[in-house]
C-alpha positions as CSV (number, residue, x, y, z in Angstrom):
1,X,0.0,0.0,0.0
2,X,1.4,3.4,-1.0
3,X,0.8,6.1,1.5
4,X,-0.4,9.4,0.2
5,X,2.1,12.1,1.0
6,X,0.7,14.6,3.5
7,X,1.1,18.2,2.8
8,X,0.3,20.7,5.5
9,X,-1.1,24.1,4.6
10,X,2.3,25.7,5.1
11,X,4.0,23.4,2.6
12,X,1.9,24.9,-0.2
13,X,3.3,28.4,0.3
14,X,6.7,27.5,1.7
15,X,9.4,28.9,-0.6
16,X,11.9,26.4,-2.1
17,X,15.1,27.3,-0.4
18,X,18.4,26.8,-2.0
19,X,21.9,26.0,-0.6
20,X,24.3,27.3,0.4
21,X,22.8,28.5,3.6
22,X,24.4,31.4,5.4
23,X,24.3,31.3,9.2
24,X,24.5,34.6,11.1
25,X,24.9,34.8,14.9
26,X,23.9,38.1,16.3
27,X,25.6,38.5,19.6
28,X,25.0,41.3,22.1
29,X,28.0,42.4,24.0
30,X,28.6,41.2,27.5
31,X,27.8,43.4,30.6
32,X,29.6,46.8,30.5
33,X,30.9,48.8,33.4
34,X,28.2,51.4,33.7
35,X,30.1,53.2,36.5
36,X,32.6,54.4,33.9
37,X,30.0,55.6,31.4
38,X,30.0,59.2,32.6
39,X,33.8,59.4,32.7
40,X,34.6,57.6,29.4
41,X,31.4,58.0,27.5
42,X,29.1,55.4,26.0
43,X,31.5,54.8,23.1
44,X,34.5,53.8,25.2
45,X,32.7,52.1,28.1
46,X,34.5,48.7,28.8
47,X,33.2,45.5,30.1
48,X,32.6,45.1,33.8
49,X,34.0,42.2,36.0
50,X,30.6,40.5,35.4
51,X,31.0,41.1,31.7
52,X,34.4,39.5,31.6
53,X,33.0,36.5,33.4
54,X,30.1,36.3,30.9
55,X,32.7,36.5,28.1
56,X,34.5,33.4,29.2
57,X,31.3,31.3,29.0
58,X,30.3,32.9,25.7
59,X,33.7,32.4,24.1
60,X,33.7,28.7,25.2
61,X,30.3,28.2,23.4
62,X,31.3,30.0,20.3
63,X,34.6,28.1,19.9
64,X,32.5,25.0,19.1
65,X,30.4,26.8,16.5
66,X,32.8,26.6,13.6
67,X,32.5,30.3,12.8
68,X,34.2,31.6,9.6
69,X,34.0,35.4,9.9
70,X,33.8,37.7,12.9
71,X,32.5,41.2,12.9
72,X,32.2,43.7,15.8
73,X,31.0,47.3,16.1
74,X,33.3,50.2,16.8
75,X,32.2,50.4,20.4
76,X,34.7,49.1,23.0
77,X,32.3,46.8,24.8
78,X,31.5,44.9,21.6
79,X,35.1,44.7,20.6
80,X,36.1,43.4,24.0
81,X,33.4,40.8,23.9
82,X,34.6,39.6,20.4
83,X,38.3,39.9,20.9
84,X,38.7,36.9,23.2
85,X,36.9,34.6,20.8
86,X,38.6,35.9,17.7
87,X,42.0,35.5,19.3
88,X,41.4,31.9,20.4
89,X,39.7,31.0,17.2
90,X,42.5,32.6,15.2
91,X,40.1,34.7,13.2
92,X,40.5,38.3,12.0
93,X,38.2,40.7,13.9
94,X,36.6,42.9,11.3
95,X,35.4,46.3,12.7
96,X,32.2,47.4,11.1
97,X,30.6,50.8,12.0
98,X,27.4,49.7,10.4
99,X,26.6,47.4,13.3
100,X,27.1,50.1,15.9
101,X,24.4,50.8,18.5
102,X,21.3,52.8,17.4
103,X,20.4,55.7,19.7
104,X,16.9,55.3,21.1
105,X,15.4,57.3,24.0
106,X,11.7,56.9,23.5
107,X,10.8,54.2,26.1
108,X,7.2,53.8,27.0
109,X,5.1,51.3,29.0
110,X,2.5,49.7,26.9
111,X,-0.2,47.1,27.8
112,X,-0.6,44.6,25.0
113,X,-3.4,42.3,26.1
114,X,-7.0,43.1,25.3
115,X,-6.0,46.1,23.4
116,X,-6.9,46.8,19.7
117,X,-4.5,48.4,17.3
118,X,-6.6,51.6,17.4
119,X,-6.5,51.7,21.2
120,X,-2.8,51.2,21.3
121,X,-2.2,54.1,18.9
122,X,-4.5,56.2,21.0
123,X,-2.6,55.5,24.2
124,X,0.7,56.0,22.5
125,X,0.1,59.4,20.9
126,X,3.4,59.5,19.1
127,X,2.8,56.0,17.7
128,X,3.1,57.0,14.0
129,X,6.1,59.2,14.5
130,X,7.9,56.5,16.5
131,X,7.0,54.0,13.8
132,X,8.7,56.2,11.2
133,X,11.8,56.5,13.3
134,X,11.8,52.7,13.9
135,X,11.4,52.1,10.2
136,X,14.6,54.0,9.5
137,X,16.5,51.9,12.1
138,X,15.0,48.7,10.7
139,X,16.0,49.7,7.2
140,X,19.5,50.6,8.2
141,X,19.9,47.3,10.1
142,X,18.6,45.3,7.2
143,X,20.9,47.0,4.7
144,X,23.9,46.5,7.0
145,X,23.2,42.8,7.3
146,X,22.6,42.5,3.6
147,X,26.1,43.7,2.9
148,X,27.6,41.2,5.4
149,X,25.5,38.4,3.9
150,X,26.5,39.2,0.3
151,X,30.1,39.3,1.1
152,X,30.0,35.9,3.0
153,X,27.5,33.7,1.3
154,X,27.6,30.1,2.6
155,X,29.6,31.0,5.6
156,X,28.9,31.1,9.4
157,X,29.2,34.6,10.6
158,X,29.4,36.1,14.1
159,X,28.3,39.7,14.5
160,X,29.1,41.3,17.9
161,X,26.7,44.2,18.2
162,X,24.1,45.9,20.5
163,X,20.6,45.6,21.8
164,X,18.9,48.2,19.7
165,X,20.6,47.1,16.5
166,X,19.6,43.5,17.0
167,X,16.1,44.5,18.1
168,X,15.7,46.6,14.9
169,X,16.8,43.8,12.7
170,X,14.6,41.1,14.3
171,X,11.5,43.3,14.5
172,X,12.2,44.3,10.9
173,X,12.2,40.7,9.8
174,X,9.0,40.1,11.7
175,X,7.5,43.3,10.3
176,X,6.7,44.4,13.9
177,X,5.8,48.0,14.7
178,X,6.9,50.2,17.6
179,X,4.9,48.0,20.1
180,X,6.9,45.0,19.0
181,X,10.2,46.8,19.4
182,X,9.3,48.1,22.9
183,X,8.2,44.5,23.9
184,X,11.4,42.8,22.9
185,X,14.5,42.6,25.2
186,X,17.9,41.4,24.0
187,X,20.0,40.0,26.8
188,X,23.6,41.0,27.3
189,X,25.8,38.1,26.1
190,X,22.9,36.5,24.3
191,X,23.0,34.9,20.8
192,X,20.3,35.3,18.2
193,X,20.6,33.0,15.2
194,X,19.2,33.6,11.7
195,X,19.7,31.6,8.5
196,X,19.6,33.0,4.9
197,X,19.4,30.8,1.8
198,X,21.0,31.4,-1.6
199,X,18.1,33.5,-2.8
200,X,17.9,35.7,0.3
201,X,15.0,33.9,2.1
202,X,15.5,34.3,5.8
203,X,14.6,32.3,8.9
204,X,14.9,33.2,12.6
205,X,16.1,30.1,14.3
206,X,16.2,31.4,17.9
207,X,16.4,34.7,19.8
208,X,18.1,35.5,23.1
209,X,19.9,32.2,23.8
210,X,21.9,32.5,27.0
211,X,22.2,28.7,27.7
212,X,26.0,29.2,28.0
213,X,25.6,31.4,31.1
214,X,25.3,29.6,34.5
215,X,22.9,32.4,35.7
216,X,20.7,34.1,33.1
217,X,20.9,37.9,33.2
218,X,17.5,38.5,34.7
219,X,18.2,42.1,35.5
220,X,18.2,42.9,31.8
221,X,14.4,42.5,31.6
222,X,13.4,46.0,32.4
223,X,16.7,47.7,32.9
224,X,16.3,50.2,30.1
225,X,12.8,51.1,31.1
226,X,13.8,51.4,34.8
227,X,16.6,53.7,33.8
228,X,14.2,55.9,31.8
229,X,11.7,56.1,34.7
230,X,14.4,57.1,37.2
231,X,15.5,60.1,35.2
């Protein structure tokens, strides 16, 4: 008896992907020393003792990932996070200003459940303006990643970057608006993995993996919002 092949609804619209696949690991820098931010500035703020500890666990995990190319932003905390891995893996660390952090100051508390899109826009009066600003960030992140992808097709790439850059990219892929951006947190020392096929079709494999850390960075959850409220 020949079994009839079962096709689920998704299989009818699923694009036919083609190899080679390009794997991209988006890595947020480890914990920085915020006590030095006022003295050195955001650009030159180094990792803290906790950040250096996180880096050891992160490096150990990445050494088993068979990474071909390593990128980092111009900011010191991203380069410090990447340097240990690049050195041990004997890979050149490519500094790329296009993966620098995006400046964002518009933090708002928003209730998601039982709220229509119209109601959400009403409660967040600057909704459309913020959406336009976010769209620019998402576009810039997408273009930056497109260049990296085109230069390294078929390779496994590590990009050491920042929370807002990664959030802009992920919410851009998901076509999420400002509410989605505000609702997403990217942990320090976390890894987010995406795969791109030969034709540019993209898949998010996972977001915010911190399985390499013995203690997840729970304080990251509302740290940005808390800082905004305390000003």
